[in-house]
Every structure is written in C-alpha cells, then in structure tokens.
C-alpha beads as a LAMMPS data file, in Angstrom:
LAMMPS data file: protein, C-alpha beads

328 atoms
327 bonds

1 atom types
1 bond types

-500.0 500.0 xlo xhi
-500.0 500.0 ylo yhi
-500.0 500.0 zlo zhi

Masses

1 110.0

Atoms # bond

1 1 1 388.062 448.867 110.691
2 1 1 387.749 449.128 106.956
3 1 1 385.937 452.030 105.434
4 1 1 384.331 451.875 101.930
5 1 1 383.315 455.162 100.182
6 1 1 380.202 454.311 98.261
7 1 1 379.294 456.635 95.401
8 1 1 375.360 455.850 95.254
9 1 1 374.522 458.314 92.614
10 1 1 374.314 457.523 88.895
11 1 1 372.819 454.042 89.182
12 1 1 369.848 453.471 86.812
13 1 1 367.845 452.081 89.761
14 1 1 368.355 455.024 92.087
15 1 1 369.899 455.141 95.482
16 1 1 367.656 452.419 97.085
17 1 1 369.718 449.369 96.162
18 1 1 372.945 450.777 97.262
19 1 1 371.604 451.856 100.540
20 1 1 369.791 448.715 101.372
21 1 1 372.775 446.527 100.372
22 1 1 375.108 448.699 102.411
23 1 1 372.975 448.569 105.566
24 1 1 372.704 444.647 105.306
25 1 1 376.507 444.486 104.651
26 1 1 377.378 446.349 107.697
27 1 1 374.933 444.580 109.996
28 1 1 376.750 441.165 109.218
29 1 1 380.106 442.537 109.176
30 1 1 381.271 444.481 112.205
31 1 1 384.723 445.333 110.901
32 1 1 383.370 447.532 107.994
33 1 1 382.217 451.162 107.850
34 1 1 380.470 452.665 104.706
35 1 1 380.284 456.298 103.965
36 1 1 377.440 456.814 101.562
37 1 1 378.316 459.587 99.041
38 1 1 375.205 461.256 97.456
39 1 1 372.110 463.033 97.899
40 1 1 371.329 463.008 101.662
41 1 1 367.659 463.547 101.057
42 1 1 367.211 460.639 98.957
43 1 1 369.449 458.353 101.053
44 1 1 367.385 459.354 104.358
45 1 1 364.128 458.276 102.515
46 1 1 365.500 454.730 102.133
47 1 1 367.684 454.548 105.297
48 1 1 365.126 455.603 107.782
49 1 1 367.328 454.510 110.676
50 1 1 370.793 455.686 111.724
51 1 1 373.714 453.473 112.224
52 1 1 377.067 453.943 113.843
53 1 1 378.817 452.598 111.030
54 1 1 377.059 454.283 108.086
55 1 1 377.877 457.862 107.386
56 1 1 376.402 460.070 104.721
57 1 1 378.381 462.586 102.765
58 1 1 375.870 464.966 101.376
59 1 1 377.189 465.520 97.768
60 1 1 373.983 465.326 95.442
61 1 1 375.766 466.146 92.072
62 1 1 375.849 463.201 89.697
63 1 1 378.890 462.522 87.383
64 1 1 377.205 463.194 83.913
65 1 1 378.205 460.124 81.787
66 1 1 377.737 462.228 78.525
67 1 1 380.722 464.262 79.630
68 1 1 382.973 461.132 79.484
69 1 1 386.530 461.429 80.648
70 1 1 386.072 465.266 80.418
71 1 1 384.299 465.165 83.797
72 1 1 387.569 465.144 85.562
73 1 1 387.297 469.003 85.495
74 1 1 384.160 468.777 87.745
75 1 1 385.301 468.201 91.293
76 1 1 381.972 468.640 92.722
77 1 1 380.481 465.153 91.913
78 1 1 379.787 462.415 94.437
79 1 1 382.021 460.252 92.305
80 1 1 385.056 462.505 92.635
81 1 1 384.285 463.083 96.432
82 1 1 384.399 459.297 96.999
83 1 1 387.579 458.659 95.167
84 1 1 389.124 461.593 97.153
85 1 1 388.180 459.933 100.313
86 1 1 390.644 457.028 99.317
87 1 1 393.351 459.508 98.378
88 1 1 393.143 461.251 101.703
89 1 1 393.243 457.936 103.490
90 1 1 389.615 458.306 104.989
91 1 1 388.604 455.202 103.183
92 1 1 390.474 452.186 101.938
93 1 1 387.932 451.220 99.179
94 1 1 385.773 453.166 96.563
95 1 1 382.759 451.785 95.092
96 1 1 380.362 453.315 92.406
97 1 1 377.781 452.191 89.790
98 1 1 378.171 455.615 88.034
99 1 1 379.859 456.823 84.638
100 1 1 382.544 454.389 83.604
101 1 1 384.472 456.719 81.678
102 1 1 384.320 459.237 84.480
103 1 1 385.242 456.628 87.165
104 1 1 388.343 455.659 85.246
105 1 1 389.338 459.292 84.537
106 1 1 388.738 460.267 88.312
107 1 1 390.532 457.224 89.701
108 1 1 393.482 457.631 87.320
109 1 1 393.916 461.232 88.109
110 1 1 393.453 461.070 91.851
111 1 1 395.153 457.635 92.728
112 1 1 397.578 457.471 89.815
113 1 1 398.618 454.207 88.035
114 1 1 400.464 451.417 89.222
115 1 1 404.193 451.044 87.996
116 1 1 404.231 449.352 84.689
117 1 1 400.823 449.886 83.585
118 1 1 400.005 452.528 81.222
119 1 1 396.126 452.351 81.180
120 1 1 393.719 450.718 83.533
121 1 1 391.228 448.044 82.715
122 1 1 387.810 446.772 84.158
123 1 1 388.491 443.379 85.633
124 1 1 385.623 441.263 86.702
125 1 1 385.915 437.824 88.398
126 1 1 383.822 435.193 86.594
127 1 1 382.319 432.000 87.844
128 1 1 382.856 428.729 85.722
129 1 1 381.176 425.393 85.389
130 1 1 383.936 423.853 87.567
131 1 1 382.911 424.018 91.358
132 1 1 385.082 426.633 93.190
133 1 1 386.929 427.585 89.927
134 1 1 386.856 431.243 88.627
135 1 1 388.683 433.353 86.073
136 1 1 389.477 436.933 85.539
137 1 1 389.040 438.894 82.394
138 1 1 390.471 442.225 81.447
139 1 1 389.418 444.591 79.873
140 1 1 385.778 444.703 79.497
141 1 1 385.091 448.409 78.541
142 1 1 387.655 450.629 79.967
143 1 1 390.132 450.867 77.088
144 1 1 388.684 450.121 73.524
145 1 1 391.969 450.533 71.431
146 1 1 394.855 448.536 72.630
147 1 1 398.141 447.277 71.396
148 1 1 400.117 444.159 72.084
149 1 1 402.108 445.703 74.872
150 1 1 399.022 446.932 76.832
151 1 1 397.754 443.352 76.714
152 1 1 400.976 442.110 78.034
153 1 1 400.848 444.613 80.685
154 1 1 397.462 443.454 81.749
155 1 1 398.473 439.803 81.515
156 1 1 401.262 440.424 84.093
157 1 1 399.059 442.256 86.561
158 1 1 396.411 439.493 86.074
159 1 1 398.838 437.027 86.802
160 1 1 399.888 438.684 90.025
161 1 1 396.284 439.227 91.189
162 1 1 395.328 435.570 90.322
163 1 1 398.235 434.122 92.330
164 1 1 398.494 436.390 95.202
165 1 1 394.825 437.424 95.821
166 1 1 392.703 434.495 94.426
167 1 1 395.349 431.782 95.462
168 1 1 395.895 430.173 92.121
169 1 1 399.321 428.615 91.749
170 1 1 400.988 429.261 88.426
171 1 1 397.923 430.622 86.877
172 1 1 397.090 429.913 83.167
173 1 1 397.143 433.361 81.029
174 1 1 395.392 433.327 77.651
175 1 1 394.449 435.927 75.052
176 1 1 390.928 435.932 73.806
177 1 1 390.788 435.612 70.255
178 1 1 388.574 434.540 67.294
179 1 1 390.457 431.199 66.969
180 1 1 393.024 429.269 69.098
181 1 1 395.675 428.848 66.429
182 1 1 398.803 430.892 66.398
183 1 1 398.693 433.668 63.811
184 1 1 394.969 434.345 64.244
185 1 1 393.518 437.681 64.825
186 1 1 394.603 441.214 64.444
187 1 1 398.213 442.428 64.563
188 1 1 397.845 443.452 68.339
189 1 1 396.873 439.996 69.216
190 1 1 400.043 438.301 67.709
191 1 1 402.135 441.157 69.058
192 1 1 400.824 440.393 72.630
193 1 1 401.233 436.454 71.864
194 1 1 404.996 437.097 71.265
195 1 1 405.572 439.094 74.196
196 1 1 403.989 436.593 76.421
197 1 1 405.541 433.623 74.996
198 1 1 408.980 434.923 75.578
199 1 1 408.037 435.697 79.192
200 1 1 408.936 432.729 81.123
201 1 1 407.545 434.130 84.267
202 1 1 403.943 433.715 82.750
203 1 1 402.141 430.510 82.155
204 1 1 401.104 431.420 78.812
205 1 1 398.540 428.991 77.249
206 1 1 398.066 430.933 73.775
207 1 1 394.965 432.027 72.341
208 1 1 391.567 430.952 73.733
209 1 1 387.922 431.265 72.196
210 1 1 385.123 433.215 74.279
211 1 1 383.115 429.967 74.181
212 1 1 385.733 428.140 76.249
213 1 1 385.971 430.696 79.154
214 1 1 383.100 429.461 81.348
215 1 1 384.504 426.043 81.193
216 1 1 387.556 426.979 83.075
217 1 1 389.817 427.190 80.164
218 1 1 392.178 429.829 81.893
219 1 1 392.701 431.721 84.791
220 1 1 393.468 435.012 83.303
221 1 1 391.933 436.032 80.112
222 1 1 393.026 439.249 78.456
223 1 1 391.081 441.060 75.671
224 1 1 390.727 444.388 74.177
225 1 1 387.945 446.462 75.922
226 1 1 385.826 446.459 72.896
227 1 1 385.541 442.893 72.598
228 1 1 385.677 442.289 76.256
229 1 1 382.564 444.346 76.707
230 1 1 380.561 442.415 74.081
231 1 1 381.554 439.258 75.584
232 1 1 380.485 440.379 78.972
233 1 1 377.235 441.493 77.754
234 1 1 376.557 438.437 75.809
235 1 1 377.185 436.369 78.947
236 1 1 374.892 438.412 80.892
237 1 1 372.191 438.207 78.201
238 1 1 372.396 434.558 77.654
239 1 1 372.259 433.749 81.646
240 1 1 369.112 435.909 81.767
241 1 1 367.615 434.331 78.731
242 1 1 368.278 430.746 80.000
243 1 1 366.953 431.611 83.533
244 1 1 363.776 433.079 82.086
245 1 1 363.162 430.545 79.541
246 1 1 363.623 427.671 82.029
247 1 1 361.121 429.359 84.556
248 1 1 358.628 429.827 81.833
249 1 1 358.847 426.170 80.377
250 1 1 358.806 424.711 83.904
251 1 1 355.510 426.375 84.697
252 1 1 353.742 424.879 81.698
253 1 1 352.664 421.721 83.356
254 1 1 352.618 420.057 86.830
255 1 1 355.020 417.310 85.795
256 1 1 357.838 419.811 84.983
257 1 1 357.220 421.530 88.355
258 1 1 357.603 418.147 90.109
259 1 1 360.709 417.416 88.050
260 1 1 362.034 420.877 88.932
261 1 1 361.559 420.121 92.610
262 1 1 363.701 416.983 92.309
263 1 1 366.405 418.872 90.299
264 1 1 366.273 421.828 92.554
265 1 1 370.177 421.494 93.620
266 1 1 371.214 421.385 89.957
267 1 1 369.006 424.378 89.025
268 1 1 370.420 426.344 91.814
269 1 1 373.835 425.606 90.849
270 1 1 373.066 426.580 87.214
271 1 1 371.563 429.868 88.383
272 1 1 374.861 430.757 90.466
273 1 1 376.932 430.025 87.400
274 1 1 374.712 432.006 85.050
275 1 1 373.518 434.805 87.385
276 1 1 376.207 437.654 86.683
277 1 1 374.789 439.641 89.578
278 1 1 376.804 437.222 91.743
279 1 1 379.836 438.772 89.938
280 1 1 378.702 442.099 91.457
281 1 1 381.411 444.253 89.981
282 1 1 384.704 444.826 88.194
283 1 1 388.008 446.003 89.548
284 1 1 389.499 449.050 88.078
285 1 1 392.811 447.226 87.815
286 1 1 395.971 449.215 87.225
287 1 1 395.306 452.137 89.487
288 1 1 397.002 452.325 92.985
289 1 1 393.980 451.602 95.101
290 1 1 391.070 449.280 95.556
291 1 1 388.649 450.814 93.032
292 1 1 385.301 448.794 92.355
293 1 1 382.948 449.395 89.601
294 1 1 379.315 447.933 89.639
295 1 1 377.083 447.685 86.724
296 1 1 375.132 450.833 85.881
297 1 1 371.718 449.020 86.649
298 1 1 372.758 447.172 89.858
299 1 1 370.224 445.803 92.171
300 1 1 370.681 444.761 95.854
301 1 1 372.089 441.195 94.731
302 1 1 374.666 442.950 92.437
303 1 1 375.987 445.251 95.161
304 1 1 376.177 442.378 97.647
305 1 1 378.399 440.737 95.030
306 1 1 380.541 443.936 95.051
307 1 1 380.808 443.842 98.730
308 1 1 381.885 440.350 98.633
309 1 1 384.662 441.142 96.241
310 1 1 385.696 444.140 98.398
311 1 1 385.936 441.587 101.502
312 1 1 388.100 439.339 99.421
313 1 1 390.377 442.134 98.522
314 1 1 390.671 443.170 102.078
315 1 1 391.056 439.793 103.613
316 1 1 393.893 439.072 101.199
317 1 1 395.703 442.445 101.569
318 1 1 395.241 442.700 97.753
319 1 1 396.744 446.098 97.024
320 1 1 400.014 445.530 99.198
321 1 1 400.561 442.229 97.605
322 1 1 400.054 443.584 94.016
323 1 1 402.328 446.526 94.684
324 1 1 405.050 444.153 96.208
325 1 1 404.795 441.587 93.322
326 1 1 405.002 444.256 90.777
327 1 1 408.308 445.744 92.159
328 1 1 409.879 442.219 91.814

Bonds

1 1 1 2
2 1 2 3
3 1 3 4
4 1 4 5
5 1 5 6
6 1 6 7
7 1 7 8
8 1 8 9
9 1 9 10
10 1 10 11
11 1 11 12
12 1 12 13
13 1 13 14
14 1 14 15
15 1 15 16
16 1 16 17
17 1 17 18
18 1 18 19
19 1 19 20
20 1 20 21
21 1 21 22
22 1 22 23
23 1 23 24
24 1 24 25
25 1 25 26
26 1 26 27
27 1 27 28
28 1 28 29
29 1 29 30
30 1 30 31
31 1 31 32
32 1 32 33
33 1 33 34
34 1 34 35
35 1 35 36
36 1 36 37
37 1 37 38
38 1 38 39
39 1 39 40
40 1 40 41
41 1 41 42
42 1 42 43
43 1 43 44
44 1 44 45
45 1 45 46
46 1 46 47
47 1 47 48
48 1 48 49
49 1 49 50
50 1 50 51
51 1 51 52
52 1 52 53
53 1 53 54
54 1 54 55
55 1 55 56
56 1 56 57
57 1 57 58
58 1 58 59
59 1 59 60
60 1 60 61
61 1 61 62
62 1 62 63
63 1 63 64
64 1 64 65
65 1 65 66
66 1 66 67
67 1 67 68
68 1 68 69
69 1 69 70
70 1 70 71
71 1 71 72
72 1 72 73
73 1 73 74
74 1 74 75
75 1 75 76
76 1 76 77
77 1 77 78
78 1 78 79
79 1 79 80
80 1 80 81
81 1 81 82
82 1 82 83
83 1 83 84
84 1 84 85
85 1 85 86
86 1 86 87
87 1 87 88
88 1 88 89
89 1 89 90
90 1 90 91
91 1 91 92
92 1 92 93
93 1 93 94
94 1 94 95
95 1 95 96
96 1 96 97
97 1 97 98
98 1 98 99
99 1 99 100
100 1 100 101
101 1 101 102
102 1 102 103
103 1 103 104
104 1 104 105
105 1 105 106
106 1 106 107
107 1 107 108
108 1 108 109
109 1 109 110
110 1 110 111
111 1 111 112
112 1 112 113
113 1 113 114
114 1 114 115
115 1 115 116
116 1 116 117
117 1 117 118
118 1 118 119
119 1 119 120
120 1 120 121
121 1 121 122
122 1 122 123
123 1 123 124
124 1 124 125
125 1 125 126
126 1 126 127
127 1 127 128
128 1 128 129
129 1 129 130
130 1 130 131
131 1 131 132
132 1 132 133
133 1 133 134
134 1 134 135
135 1 135 136
136 1 136 137
137 1 137 138
138 1 138 139
139 1 139 140
140 1 140 141
141 1 141 142
142 1 142 143
143 1 143 144
144 1 144 145
145 1 145 146
146 1 146 147
147 1 147 148
148 1 148 149
149 1 149 150
150 1 150 151
151 1 151 152
152 1 152 153
153 1 153 154
154 1 154 155
155 1 155 156
156 1 156 157
157 1 157 158
158 1 158 159
159 1 159 160
160 1 160 161
161 1 161 162
162 1 162 163
163 1 163 164
164 1 164 165
165 1 165 166
166 1 166 167
167 1 167 168
168 1 168 169
169 1 169 170
170 1 170 171
171 1 171 172
172 1 172 173
173 1 173 174
174 1 174 175
175 1 175 176
176 1 176 177
177 1 177 178
178 1 178 179
179 1 179 180
180 1 180 181
181 1 181 182
182 1 182 183
183 1 183 184
184 1 184 185
185 1 185 186
186 1 186 187
187 1 187 188
188 1 188 189
189 1 189 190
190 1 190 191
191 1 191 192
192 1 192 193
193 1 193 194
194 1 194 195
195 1 195 196
196 1 196 197
197 1 197 198
198 1 198 199
199 1 199 200
200 1 200 201
201 1 201 202
202 1 202 203
203 1 203 204
204 1 204 205
205 1 205 206
206 1 206 207
207 1 207 208
208 1 208 209
209 1 209 210
210 1 210 211
211 1 211 212
212 1 212 213
213 1 213 214
214 1 214 215
215 1 215 216
216 1 216 217
217 1 217 218
218 1 218 219
219 1 219 220
220 1 220 221
221 1 221 222
222 1 222 223
223 1 223 224
224 1 224 225
225 1 225 226
226 1 226 227
227 1 227 228
228 1 228 229
229 1 229 230
230 1 230 231
231 1 231 232
232 1 232 233
233 1 233 234
234 1 234 235
235 1 235 236
236 1 236 237
237 1 237 238
238 1 238 239
239 1 239 240
240 1 240 241
241 1 241 242
242 1 242 243
243 1 243 244
244 1 244 245
245 1 245 246
246 1 246 247
247 1 247 248
248 1 248 249
249 1 249 250
250 1 250 251
251 1 251 252
252 1 252 253
253 1 253 254
254 1 254 255
255 1 255 256
256 1 256 257
257 1 257 258
258 1 258 259
259 1 259 260
260 1 260 261
261 1 261 262
262 1 262 263
263 1 263 264
264 1 264 265
265 1 265 266
266 1 266 267
267 1 267 268
268 1 268 269
269 1 269 270
270 1 270 271
271 1 271 272
272 1 272 273
273 1 273 274
274 1 274 275
275 1 275 276
276 1 276 277
277 1 277 278
278 1 278 279
279 1 279 280
280 1 280 281
281 1 281 282
282 1 282 283
283 1 283 284
284 1 284 285
285 1 285 286
286 1 286 287
287 1 287 288
288 1 288 289
289 1 289 290
290 1 290 291
291 1 291 292
292 1 292 293
293 1 293 294
294 1 294 295
295 1 295 296
296 1 296 297
297 1 297 298
298 1 298 299
299 1 299 300
300 1 300 301
301 1 301 302
302 1 302 303
303 1 303 304
304 1 304 305
305 1 305 306
306 1 306 307
307 1 307 308
308 1 308 309
309 1 309 310
310 1 310 311
311 1 311 312
312 1 312 313
313 1 313 314
314 1 314 315
315 1 315 316
316 1 316 317
317 1 317 318
318 1 318 319
319 1 319 320
320 1 320 321
321 1 321 322
322 1 322 323
323 1 323 324
324 1 324 325
325 1 325 326
326 1 326 327
327 1 327 328
C-alpha cells in the first residue's frame, strides 16, 4: 500500500478539487491510500462520505506564501505536517499546491538534499507533438539565480530520471538558451556548456531554443528558474488561448461545427498536447523523497495529472533508482 500525504490547503480553488480528485483516485487504485492534511471542517463539507483509504489529518493552518522560505520556522502548517509524514515513513509521497518557496524550504529542511545536488529544482514532465514522447525541464521557478555548475548538477540528475524512470535510452540533454550556437547567452550558460561537453556520460546536445521544446528536440532541458518559469507560463497561456480561440471560431457557423466533428480525433490530440493540466505537477527534484508540487490554481484534472505522475514514480521505483544511479 502506497500512502500519499496531500496538503490540501493553499490552493486558489479551495479544498474541493483536491478532495474530489483524491476520492476518484483511490476508488480506481486499490493499492493507494491518501491522507488529506488540512482543515477537517472544509474537507468534510466536500467529502460527505467515509472511505477506508482516505484519512484526514486536521491541520487548518495554511503556509503563508508571503513569508517565502522563512515559513520553515512555522512547524504548525498543513504543508509542514504533510512533509513530516514522509520523513517519519508514514507516507511515501507528498503532494501540495501551496506556497512554492515554502514547499522547497520545508522539503529541503525535512528530507535533505540528494548527494551531489546543491539546490533543488521544480521539474515538470511535458508532452510533445510526437506521440508518446515527453521531455523534462528544470528549473521552472525554484531557483532563480544559478551558475553553470548548478545547471550541470540538474543535467546529471535529469539524465538519471529520464533514463531510469521514464525509460529513455541514452537521453538527449540540452541547455535552453536564446540561440543554438555555442557562445550564445550569459556566462553561466557557457560554463554549463563546457562542463556538460566534457562529461562523456551525458549525451549533450548543446543549446536549444524554447520554440523547439514541444517538437521533442531534447529529453532533458535545463534552464535557470527565472527563464524556465516564463517558458512554463507562456506555454500554459498559449495552450489556453489556442483552445479558447478554436472553440469560439468553430461555433461561428454550422459548416465549421460539422468540420470539427470530422476532425474530432485531431482536435482531441491537439488538446491533450496543449492542455498543461494533463502535466498536473512538477517534481521537486534534488531532495531525498518523492515531493510533487501542483499549480497554485489546480483543478480536479490537474490533480488527476499529479496523481498520474505519482503512480509513474511508484511503479518505476523512482527514488531508489535515482539514489542508486547517483552513487555510481
């Protein structure tokens, strides 16, 4: 039985999406249990039924995002209590949509960093326009200021994750930059380039531009958290805009509606590629545990995507494989 500690506080949409998604998940997956950590009164208003594999830990205090990393001093929040369940071995995974800075700080303090990683990163798994092909990108907002060595550390752990968890043989590793030519970008881009180029254990592909990512230009994309977060938000915004525009334009006349019916399969595939709720969440990669971070405005579909990532991690024995590969 795998137990997920789910901090349900701090989501812009309240506790309902988290509670509903959890209930649906455990009904379909008998090998999982979910501990909902949050305000029991709010949770009960949504849950309205008991389930043997859903437990409620009544911790109503929200991790205040305004306090950033300083939140680590407060050990009364639902986020802290959820992470502590993993530390104590009472859960194998922690999931939250709360404060990003607080989550990184709590996870690093409680679970410690993996060997060889000086700072953790947010690492989502992205779809591409190539069927069945995905890529990972780190960082998308955990660490805004980086140096070349940190990008190199992330590249090594990203390679391990892609190879041992996602099953990619000899994964391609690239640095996201403003151009593909060697020498482009800021000093840390080129420092990282030199480190990766010299490491024969990395299938280094050089620089890649952001516009190439969804075309499956690489398996592992490393980028500073500032630029990575803007790339992520731009992708999310583009997907939403295309989806809404298509829907509006199709509804303008009957011929377009008829055409859309014939193109239903293609439109469905387009939606699955552009709807980043299917990504669901990002790993907090670099800490010694399965720590998953959902978007601060997650809905039921986004949390379903997060649960999907958790299943992939558990099914592939992710953390043990990562620990073993790093030691080699």
